[in-house]
N, C-alpha and C positions, 0 to 999 in steps of 0.2 A: 567391423561395420561402422561407417561414419556416423557421427552423432550430430547434435545440434551446433550451429555456428555461433560463437560468442565473440562479440567485439569488445576488446579491452582498451579503455581510453585512459591513458596515464602518461604524464611527462617524465616521471622518474624512471630511468632505464632499469635500475635494480629491482624496483617494485614490479615493473612491467614484466621482467624476466621471471621473477618469483611466481606471479599469477600465471603467466603463460605456461611455465614448466609444470605447475600443479594441475592446471586444466588439461594440458596435453596428456598427462598420465591418466586422466579420466576419459581420454578418447574424444574430447571435444575438438572441434575445428576452431582455431584461433585466428582472429584478425585483430590488428592493433592500429591504433591511432595515438599521436602524442599531442595533438592540439584539438580544440573544440571544433574548428572549421573543418579538419580532416574527418573527425567523427561524423559530422553532419553530412559531408559528402559521401561517406561510405554508407550511411543510413538511407540516403536518397537513392543510391545506385545499387547497393547490395541488399541482402535480405538477412539481417542478423536475427537469430532467435532470442538472444538476450544481449544486454549490454552492461558491462562493468564499468562504471563511470567515476572518475575522480572529479573533485569540485574545483580545485585550484589548477586551472589550466591556462595556457597562454591563448591570446586572441579572444576566445569566448570561454567564459567559465562554465563549470558543469551545470549549475542552476539554469542557465540560459539554454544550454545544449538540451537539457531535459525538457524545458518549457517549449522549445521549438519542435521537438520530437512529438510531444503530446498534441501539438497543433496540426501535425501532419496526418491526414486522414488515412493514408496507406500504411503508416507505421506507428500510429498512436498507441497500439495495444502491445508493442514490443516491451517485455519486461526490462526494468532498469534497476540494477543494484548499485547504489552509490558506496564507493569505497574512498574514504578520505580521512584526513588528520583532523578535520574540523568536527569536534565532538561535543560542542555545547548543545544544551537542550534546543536553543533557538536554531541552531544549524540543522538538527535532525528534523524539527518541524518544518523548517523551510524547505528542506529536501523532499519530505513526504507530500507537502502541499503543492509543489510544482509537478508531482506525479510519479515520484521514485516508488518502486514497489517494496525496496528494502534499503537499509541504511547501515553500513558497517564502518566502524572507526579504525584507524591505524593507531598502533600496531595490531595486527590481525592474526588469527589462526587460518592457515590455508584450508584446514579441514572444516572449519566453520563457514568459511566462504563458499566452499563446494556444496556444503549442506544447504545454505541459504539459496544457492543458485539452482540447485535441484528442486527445492520447494517452490521457487518462483516459476520455474518451467512446468512443474505439475499444475500450478494454479493457472497458468496460461491455457492449458488444455481444458480447463473446466469452463463450461458454458456460463456466461453472465446471467445471474438470476434476474428474472423479470421483476420490474417494481410492482406488477399486478399479481404476481404469483403468490399462492398461499405458502406461509412458512410453517413447517410442521417438525418440530424438534422433540427431544425426550420430555421436556416440561412445558413446552410453548407451542401454541397454535395461533397463527395470526391470519385473518381474512381481511386483506386490504380493501377489497370492494365493499364490505359490510362494516369496515372500521371496527373490527372485533378482535379483541385478545383474550385468549383463554389460557390460564395457567393451572396446570395439573387438573384440568377438567372444570375449573371454576372461572367464569367470565369476570374480567376486571374492567373498571371504568377508567379510561385514560383521556386526557386532553388531547386536542388535535396534535399539538407539538410532541407531547410524550409519545403518542402512538408512532408518529413519524420517525422519532429518534429510535425507539424500539425496534421498528421494522427495518430501518437502516442497518443496525447492528446485527439483528438476528438473521437477516437473509445472507449474510456473509459471516458465519460463525468462524472465529479465530483471527478475522482480519481486524487490524488496528485502523481506526478512523481518527484523524486529528479533530480538534475542535473546529477548526476552520471548514473541514469537510462536512461535519455535522451541521454547521450553520448553513452551509451552501444548500444542503439537502432539505432543510425545513423552511427556509426564508421564502419570502414571496407570497405568503398566504395570510396577509393581514396580521402576522405575528412578528414582533420585534425580537430577534434572536441575536445575542452577542456571545463571545467566547465564554464569559463568565456565566451568562444565562444557561449555557450548555450544562455547567456543573450543577446548577439548580435543577434542571430537568432530570439529570441522571439521578440526583439525590431523591427526587419525587418518585421516579420510576422504581428505584431499588426498594423504597418503602412499600409501594403498592404491590410489588411482586413478591414481597415476603422472603421466604428462604431462597427462592429462585433469583431474587435480586443479586445474590452473590455471583451470578453468572455474568453480570456485567463488571468486567475487570477494568480498573484504572491502569493504563500504561503510563508510568510517571514521565512527565515532562512532554508527552506526546498527545495522549487522548485516551479513547476507550475501545474496548471489544467485547463481544458476547461469546462466551465459551463455557459449555456445560461440562 
């Protein structure tokens, strides 16, 4: 039975063949592109279920390819897994902030790549949580409309910004948000929020949440996630 179509964008023929071989063994349908322009052409005309994207490409680099896909209303939700030799923290942050769902550095394990692809495809099938929906986890209950947060049955007082940050993280448990994404989520409400200020908000949240504060995990060099 045919499975999802994956577009592999890679200009190194050896790596392209390695990725294609391992994905084909998992019965994925494989399409390939060796330039950024060719990748964008396929995305516009085809229907990839996921894109494996190198960053260092001829013509248009991978960051710009990702940015343009996220601006395309018809294709903006296609999962993108970046696979690149650029492994500095700044590179990872840049990739996630233009819209990548995951980031893998070379050299890489084909088994890890396949596991990450499966995870991204599973997340694609999950409905995007509403910003107004109540969050109810093992330890945490959040009512956005009432601006109320309850931890293990006890209501806690949060500032507007703390509440927005906690709600953003808790409604997508396990998802990593960069500091830039957190800033974008809480700015524009008469609060001045910077990347460094995010760290201050997280520290305040952890203190107010008590033992549950340990559920807010630091992802070094990237940002934060909520995971019980």
